[in-house]
VOPAGU-2260 file (C-alpha; in pm, 1 decimal, decimal comma):
REM VOPAGU-2260
SITE   aa  ch    i         X         Y         Z
SITE  MET   A    0       9,5      -5,4       4,0
SITE  GLN   A    1     125,9     340,0     -96,7
SITE  LEU   A    2      64,5     509,8     230,4
SITE  GLU   A    3     276,4     803,7     159,2
SITE  ASP   A    4      88,7     883,8    -166,7
SITE  TYR   A    5    -242,3     847,6       4,7
SITE  LEU   A    6    -135,9    1084,2     286,9
SITE  LYS   A    7       5,7    1338,9      44,6
SITE  ALA   A    8    -307,6    1339,2    -171,5
SITE  GLY   A    9    -517,4    1353,8     145,1
SITE  LYS   A   10    -335,3    1662,6     283,9
SITE  ILE   A   11    -388,4    1848,3     -45,1
SITE  ALA   A   12    -749,9    1747,4     -84,3
SITE  ALA   A   13    -810,6    1863,2     278,5
SITE  GLU   A   14    -635,9    2194,8     228,6
SITE  VAL   A   15    -845,4    2262,7     -86,6
SITE  ARG   A   16   -1177,2    2157,1      85,9
SITE  GLU   A   17   -1118,1    2402,1     373,6
SITE  LYS   A   18   -1058,5    2687,0     128,5
SITE  VAL   A   19   -1375,3    2596,5     -55,4
SITE  ARG   A   20   -1571,0    2572,8     284,8
SITE  VAL   A   21   -1510,1    2939,7     376,2
SITE  LYS   A   22   -1517,3    3100,3      32,9
SITE  ASP   A   23   -1815,5    3305,1     -78,5
SITE  TRP   A   24   -1927,4    3141,4    -400,0
SITE  ILE   A   25   -2249,6    3349,0    -444,7
SITE  GLY   A   26   -2265,1    3499,1    -795,0
SITE  LYS   A   27   -1997,6    3253,4    -925,2
SITE  SER   A   28   -2073,5    3009,9   -1197,5
SITE  VAL   A   29   -2030,5    2631,0   -1150,5
SITE  TYR   A   30   -1760,4    2659,5   -1427,7
SITE  GLU   A   31   -1564,2    2903,9   -1220,6
SITE  ILE   A   32   -1596,6    2681,4    -913,6
SITE  CYS   A   33   -1490,0    2359,2   -1083,7
SITE  GLU   A   34   -1206,5    2524,0   -1269,3
SITE  GLU   A   35   -1083,0    2718,7    -960,4
SITE  VAL   A   36   -1095,5    2414,4    -726,4
SITE  GLU   A   37    -922,8    2187,9    -983,3
SITE  GLY   A   38    -663,0    2451,2   -1025,4
SITE  GLU   A   39    -595,0    2462,0    -639,6
SITE  ILE   A   40    -541,5    2078,3    -648,8
SITE  LYS   A   41    -293,4    2102,5    -930,4
SITE  LYS   A   42    -110,9    2404,8    -782,4
SITE  ARG   A   43     -32,9    2190,3    -484,7
SITE  GLY   A   44     127,0    1926,1    -694,1
SITE  ALA   A   45    -151,2    1666,1    -726,7
SITE  LYS   A   46    -365,1    1566,9   -1019,8
SITE  CYS   A   47    -748,7    1569,9   -1011,9
SITE  ALA   A   48    -883,3    1217,4    -920,5
SITE  PHE   A   49   -1217,3    1318,8   -1099,8
SITE  PRO   A   50   -1380,0    1636,8   -1218,7
SITE  VAL   A   51   -1492,7    1840,9    -927,3
SITE  ASN   A   52   -1862,0    1804,8    -864,5
SITE  ALA   A   53   -2076,1    2120,2    -789,6
SITE  SER   A   54   -2419,6    1964,9    -724,9
SITE  ILE   A   55   -2692,5    2217,6    -641,4
SITE  ASN   A   56   -2994,9    2161,4    -406,0
SITE  GLU   A   57   -3182,2    1848,6    -513,6
SITE  ILE   A   58   -2899,6    1720,2    -727,0
SITE  ALA   A   59   -2719,3    1496,9    -481,9
SITE  ALA   A   60   -2406,8    1415,8    -684,3
SITE  HIS   A   61   -2227,7    1385,6   -1018,0
SITE  TYR   A   62   -2285,6    1734,2   -1168,9
SITE  THR   A   63   -1967,9    1892,5   -1294,2
SITE  ALA   A   64   -1945,4    2211,2   -1515,0
SITE  GLU   A   65   -1996,8    2188,6   -1884,7
SITE  PRO   A   66   -1752,8    2404,0   -2085,0
SITE  ASN   A   67   -1840,3    2765,9   -1990,7
SITE  ASP   A   68   -2138,7    2647,2   -1787,0
SITE  PRO   A   69   -2356,7    2955,4   -1712,2
SITE  ILE   A   70   -2536,2    2814,5   -1388,3
SITE  THR   A   71   -2462,0    3063,3   -1117,0
SITE  ILE   A   72   -2481,4    3008,6    -743,3
SITE  LYS   A   73   -2750,4    3201,1    -575,9
SITE  ASP   A   74   -2768,9    3287,0    -188,0
SITE  THR   A   75   -3055,8    3039,8    -148,3
SITE  ASP   A   76   -2854,2    2750,6    -292,1
SITE  MET   A   77   -2694,2    2444,1    -119,3
SITE  VAL   A   78   -2389,8    2329,3    -311,5
SITE  LYS   A   79   -2217,0    1999,9    -258,1
SITE  ILE   A   80   -1853,1    2043,1    -368,7
SITE  ASP   A   81   -1694,2    1704,3    -402,1
SITE  LEU   A   82   -1329,6    1701,9    -493,2
SITE  GLY   A   83   -1053,7    1435,5    -537,2
SITE  ALA   A   84    -675,6    1466,7    -555,2
SITE  GLN   A   85    -454,2    1186,0    -670,0
SITE  ILE   A   86     -72,8    1120,5    -644,9
SITE  ASN   A   87      34,1     831,7    -872,4
SITE  GLY   A   88    -320,6     712,0    -882,6
SITE  TYR   A   89    -373,6     698,6    -510,4
SITE  ILE   A   90    -680,6     895,8    -425,4
SITE  ALA   A   91    -815,9    1128,8    -167,8
SITE  ASP   A   92   -1186,9    1184,2    -204,8
SITE  THR   A   93   -1353,5    1454,8      12,5
SITE  ALA   A   94   -1660,9    1684,3       7,6
SITE  VAL   A   95   -1824,5    1979,7     170,3
SITE  THR   A   96   -2161,5    2132,2     148,8
SITE  VAL   A   97   -2170,8    2512,9     125,6
SITE  CYS   A   98   -2497,9    2677,0     211,3
SITE  TYR   A   99   -2587,0    3044,5     253,4
SITE  ASP   A  100   -2943,4    2993,6     371,9
SITE  ALA   A  101   -2949,8    2963,7     742,4
SITE  GLN   A  102   -3269,8    2759,1     752,0
SITE  PHE   A  103   -3080,4    2465,1     593,7
SITE  ASP   A  104   -2770,9    2479,0     836,9
SITE  GLY   A  105   -2917,1    2191,1    1021,4
SITE  LEU   A  106   -2907,3    1972,9     707,3
SITE  VAL   A  107   -2538,2    2052,6     663,8
SITE  GLN   A  108   -2458,5    1990,7    1024,8
SITE  ALA   A  109   -2631,7    1646,9    1018,2
SITE  ALA   A  110   -2403,1    1536,6     731,0
SITE  GLU   A  111   -2087,1    1655,8     911,6
SITE  GLU   A  112   -2194,6    1504,0    1246,4
SITE  ALA   A  113   -2284,3    1164,4    1086,2
SITE  LEU   A  114   -1938,8    1166,7     915,2
SITE  GLY   A  115   -1760,0    1259,7    1241,6
SITE  ASN   A  116   -1943,8     988,6    1442,6
SITE  ALA   A  117   -1856,8     734,0    1165,6
SITE  MET   A  118   -1486,1     830,3    1175,0
SITE  SER   A  119   -1468,3     802,5    1548,3
SITE  MET   A  120   -1580,1     425,1    1542,0
SITE  ILE   A  121   -1351,6     308,4    1265,9
SITE  LYS   A  122   -1073,4      58,2    1313,7
SITE  ALA   A  123    -976,3    -255,6    1125,8
SITE  GLY   A  124   -1238,6    -523,5    1165,9
SITE  VAL   A  125   -1533,2    -282,4    1212,7
SITE  LYS   A  126   -1826,8    -391,5    1000,8
SITE  ALA   A  127   -1943,5    -154,4     723,7
SITE  SER   A  128   -2301,0    -233,3     819,6
SITE  ASP   A  129   -2231,7     -79,1    1172,3
SITE  ILE   A  130   -2088,7     238,2    1013,0
SITE  GLY   A  131   -2412,7     257,7     819,5
SITE  ARG   A  132   -2617,4     212,3    1140,3
SITE  THR   A  133   -2412,3     502,7    1308,6
SITE  ILE   A  134   -2472,3     726,4    1012,3
SITE  GLU   A  135   -2839,4     654,3     985,3
SITE  THR   A  136   -2900,3     695,5    1366,4
SITE  THR   A  137   -2709,9    1021,0    1373,3
SITE  ILE   A  138   -2914,4    1161,0    1085,8
SITE  LYS   A  139   -3258,3    1038,8    1211,4
SITE  GLN   A  140   -3193,6    1173,1    1554,4
SITE  ARG   A  141   -3162,0    1521,3    1405,4
SITE  GLY   A  142   -3496,2    1474,3    1222,5
SITE  TYR   A  143   -3358,4    1416,9     868,4
SITE  LYS   A  144   -3331,8    1124,5     632,1
SITE  PRO   A  145   -3009,5     946,4     501,4
SITE  ILE   A  146   -3004,7     875,4     125,1
SITE  ALA   A  147   -3029,8     494,1     129,2
SITE  ASN   A  148   -2904,3     427,4    -227,5
SITE  LEU   A  149   -2587,0     632,2    -212,1
SITE  SER   A  150   -2274,3     502,9     -24,6
SITE  GLY   A  151   -1914,1     540,9      38,1
SITE  HIS   A  152   -1660,0     309,9    -127,4
SITE  SER   A  153   -1338,1     133,4    -121,6
SITE  LEU   A  154   -1043,6     303,2    -312,9
SITE  GLU   A  155    -759,8     142,9    -510,7
SITE  GLN   A  156    -489,1     284,8    -738,6
SITE  TYR   A  157    -663,6     466,1   -1037,6
SITE  THR   A  158   -1000,2     316,2    -913,1
SITE  ILE   A  159   -1249,7     531,6    -731,9
SITE  HIS   A  160   -1516,7     275,4    -673,2
SITE  ALA   A  161   -1315,2     -41,3    -602,4
SITE  GLY   A  162   -1597,0    -275,3    -529,5
SITE  LYS   A  163   -1681,0    -248,1    -163,9
SITE  SER   A  164   -1959,8      -8,5     -24,8
SITE  ILE   A  165   -1972,0     191,6     305,2
SITE  PRO   A  166   -2350,9     228,3     344,7
SITE  ASN   A  167   -2537,3     531,0     483,4
SITE  ILE   A  168   -2804,8     305,8     646,1
SITE  TRP   A  169   -2799,8      -4,8     845,8
SITE  SER   A  170   -2791,2    -318,3     615,3
SITE  ILE   A  171   -2764,2    -687,9     691,6
SITE  GLY   A  172   -2427,5    -858,5     621,2
SITE  GLY   A  173   -2152,3    -654,2     451,7
SITE  PHE   A  174   -1781,8    -681,3     492,1
SITE  SER   A  175   -1542,7    -582,8     769,2
SITE  LEU   A  176   -1286,6    -310,7     715,5
SITE  SER   A  177    -929,8    -428,1     636,8
SITE  GLU   A  178    -630,0    -276,8     788,4
SITE  ASN   A  179    -419,7     -55,2     553,5
SITE  SER   A  180    -693,3     -36,5     279,6
SITE  ALA   A  181    -841,0     306,0     174,0
SITE  TYR   A  182   -1213,3     386,6     179,7
SITE  ALA   A  183   -1437,1     690,7     138,2
SITE  CYS   A  184   -1717,1     756,2     373,0
SITE  GLU   A  185   -1989,5    1001,7     246,9
SITE  PRO   A  186   -2310,1    1052,6     432,1
SITE  PHE   A  187   -2585,2    1217,4     212,7
SITE  VAL   A  188   -2872,5    1379,2     406,5
SITE  THR   A  189   -3206,0    1499,6     291,9
SITE  THR   A  190   -3512,5    1664,3     462,1
SITE  GLU   A  191   -3799,1    1480,3     627,3
SITE  GLN   A  192   -4007,5    1550,3     310,6
SITE  GLY   A  193   -3727,7    1372,6     101,9
SITE  GLY   A  194   -3783,7    1018,8     -24,2
SITE  GLY   A  195   -3448,5     917,7     108,4
SITE  PHE   A  196   -3337,0     785,9    -233,1
SITE  VAL   A  197   -3190,2     929,1    -561,8
SITE  ARG   A  198   -3277,3     862,7    -917,7
SITE  ASN   A  199   -3077,0     912,9   -1234,7
SITE  GLY   A  200   -3120,4    1251,6   -1403,7
SITE  GLN   A  201   -3114,3    1325,5   -1783,6
SITE  ILE   A  202   -2776,9    1508,2   -1772,8
SITE  LYS   A  203   -2461,7    1298,0   -1805,1
SITE  ASN   A  204   -2133,7    1504,9   -1793,1
SITE  ILE   A  205   -1884,3    1288,8   -1614,6
SITE  PHE   A  206   -1723,2    1005,0   -1816,1
SITE  ALA   A  207   -1471,8     718,3   -1757,9
SITE  ILE   A  208   -1293,7     477,8   -1988,4
SITE  ASN   A  209   -1441,7     121,9   -2003,1
SITE  SER   A  210   -1226,6     -44,2   -2259,4
SITE  ARG   A  211    -927,6      41,8   -2471,8
SITE  LYS   A  212   -1043,8    -164,0   -2768,6
SITE  LYS   A  213    -998,3      22,0   -3094,5
SITE  THR   A  214   -1315,4     160,0   -3257,4
SITE  LYS   A  215   -1196,7     181,5   -3628,9
SITE  ASP   A  216   -1262,5     552,4   -3614,0
SITE  ALA   A  217    -910,8     697,1   -3617,4
SITE  GLU   A  218   -1000,9    1026,2   -3449,4
SITE  ALA   A  219   -1213,4     855,0   -3181,1
SITE  ASP   A  220    -922,1     612,2   -3122,3
SITE  ARG   A  221    -688,0     915,4   -3080,5
SITE  LEU   A  222    -921,7    1054,1   -2815,6
SITE  LEU   A  223    -930,0     718,5   -2646,1
SITE  ASP   A  224    -556,9     714,9   -2622,4
SITE  PHE   A  225    -555,1    1069,6   -2494,9
SITE  ILE   A  226    -810,0     976,6   -2225,2
SITE  TRP   A  227    -597,6     671,7   -2118,3
SITE  LYS   A  228    -268,0     858,6   -2120,5
SITE  ASN   A  229    -411,7    1158,4   -1911,6
SITE  PHE   A  230    -680,2    1002,0   -1679,3
SITE  ASN   A  231    -622,0     624,7   -1686,3
SITE  MET   A  232    -940,8     459,7   -1544,3
SITE  LEU   A  233   -1040,2     784,5   -1351,1
SITE  PRO   A  234   -1335,1     994,8   -1448,0
SITE  PHE   A  235   -1299,7    1302,8   -1662,4
SITE  ALA   A  236   -1517,0    1582,0   -1793,1
SITE  LEU   A  237   -1573,5    1727,0   -2145,5
SITE  ARG   A  238   -1407,1    2053,5   -2055,0
SITE  TRP   A  239   -1088,5    1846,8   -1985,7
SITE  ILE   A  240   -1077,7    1735,2   -2341,7
SITE  THR   A  241   -1173,2    2066,5   -2513,5
SITE  LYS   A  242    -824,2    2184,2   -2451,9
SITE  GLU   A  243    -725,2    1945,5   -2738,0
SITE  TRP   A  244   -1044,7    1913,5   -2948,4
SITE  GLU   A  245   -1295,6    2183,2   -3033,0
SITE  GLU   A  246   -1602,1    2137,7   -2813,7
SITE  LYS   A  247   -1844,6    2016,2   -3099,3
SITE  GLN   A  248   -1597,9    1770,3   -3228,0
SITE  ALA   A  249   -1511,3    1649,4   -2868,1
SITE  LYS   A  250   -1882,2    1579,7   -2803,7
SITE  GLU   A  251   -1919,9    1388,7   -3132,2
SITE  LEU   A  252   -1603,9    1178,7   -3064,5
SITE  LEU   A  253   -1720,4    1109,3   -2702,5
SITE  ASN   A  254   -2059,0     984,5   -2837,2
SITE  VAL   A  255   -1871,1     745,6   -3071,0
SITE  LEU   A  256   -1678,4     608,2   -2779,2
SITE  ILE   A  257   -1997,2     584,5   -2566,7
SITE  LYS   A  258   -2185,0     400,7   -2840,8
SITE  LYS   A  259   -1886,9     156,5   -2883,9
SITE  LYS   A  260   -1893,2     107,2   -2503,5
SITE  ALA   A  261   -1534,9     223,5   -2486,1
SITE  VAL   A  262   -1645,5     506,2   -2255,6
SITE  GLN   A  263   -1923,0     520,2   -1986,3
SITE  ALA   A  264   -2129,1     828,5   -1911,0
SITE  TYR   A  265   -2257,2     881,6   -1553,6
SITE  PRO   A  266   -2592,1    1047,9   -1493,8
SITE  ILE   A  267   -2641,7    1320,3   -1226,1
SITE  LEU   A  268   -2827,5    1184,9    -930,7
SITE  ILE   A  269   -3138,3    1366,3    -803,2
SITE  GLU   A  270   -3331,6    1326,7    -476,1
SITE  VAL   A  271   -3659,7    1144,0    -568,5
SITE  ASN   A  272   -3884,1    1409,0    -414,2
SITE  GLU   A  273   -3652,7    1688,3    -525,6
SITE  GLN   A  274   -3566,7    1780,2    -184,4
SITE  ARG   A  275   -3235,7    1939,8     -92,1
SITE  VAL   A  276   -2938,0    1716,9      -7,7
SITE  ALA   A  277   -2623,1    1778,6     195,7
SITE  GLN   A  278   -2306,0    1580,1     190,1
SITE  ALA   A  279   -1987,2    1538,6     390,4
SITE  GLU   A  280   -1700,8    1309,4     298,9
SITE  HIS   A  281   -1360,0    1183,5     421,4
SITE  THR   A  282   -1109,8     931,2     296,6
SITE  PHE   A  283    -974,8     703,5     572,6
SITE  ILE   A  284    -742,6     410,5     623,8
SITE  PRO   A  285    -827,2     175,9     913,8
SITE  LEU   A  286    -549,3      63,9    1147,5
SITE  GLU   A  287    -535,9    -216,2    1404,2
SITE  ASP   A  288    -629,8      26,5    1682,7
SITE  GLY   A  289    -795,3     326,2    1508,3
SITE  VAL   A  290    -802,6     523,1    1186,7
SITE  THR   A  291    -593,4     752,2     969,0
SITE  VAL   A  292    -827,2    1004,1     818,1
SITE  THR   A  293    -621,3    1113,7     528,1
SITE  THR   A  294    -839,5    1414,8     446,8
SITE  LYS   A  295    -865,7    1552,1     794,4
SITE  ALA   A  296    -822,6    1927,6     816,9
SITE  LEU   A  297    -507,1    2024,0     996,2
């Protein structure tokens, strides 16, 4: 396990997240947010592990800016800013909810408290289902609902979702945390009026490579090679390839790769009752007698 790279990525991701937390984003476009946050990650010597997500209100996750995205943050918005840094493919995944409307502060605090309570119980051997129980109990005690079909995940080199889930509700069975493996824990919280689930939305603006098999379209294959060389198996955004291809052509080539199943497109995730969602997230490594939270603020 590349502990050093995980720790380095975690320190960078935490620094950037804390900058994001205190900044006034009102009036900024999601394009400006994503570009600025990604720039902060790179400035500190890491690469982005995935496009920064800026998911507003009932959109729980997976919205990143389109090239020159005009959507602007209002003073009533609740924005989940989910960011990832990677060093040599070892990932730190962390998120914060920024909200300028005091009536929703409780929702944000519930996500943070659920995350804090989860972190405080972690060590090697703890069952993922027990972490889910702690998260669910914390959120419900505050009068809110956890999102049942979103979960944290195990991390591996160049792999964000490495096969194991850290649930946000209690569930039967599940695995026990292994020592010196990396995981992300991310409670998502909605209001009492929320359904407590997310559904797929129409928009798909985060992509990842599925296969490197040639498509017989020379330019699409060139894009496929570019994606592999620059992002490996990690997610990417359209705006990351418009630096090499003009936007219209980049879209067309991406569609070729999606049709050929060489690239996968991920839909945005929307709360089923279109209620607001808050999120908090840390990356952690269980130890025999406790935990290293790699994205802990210093």
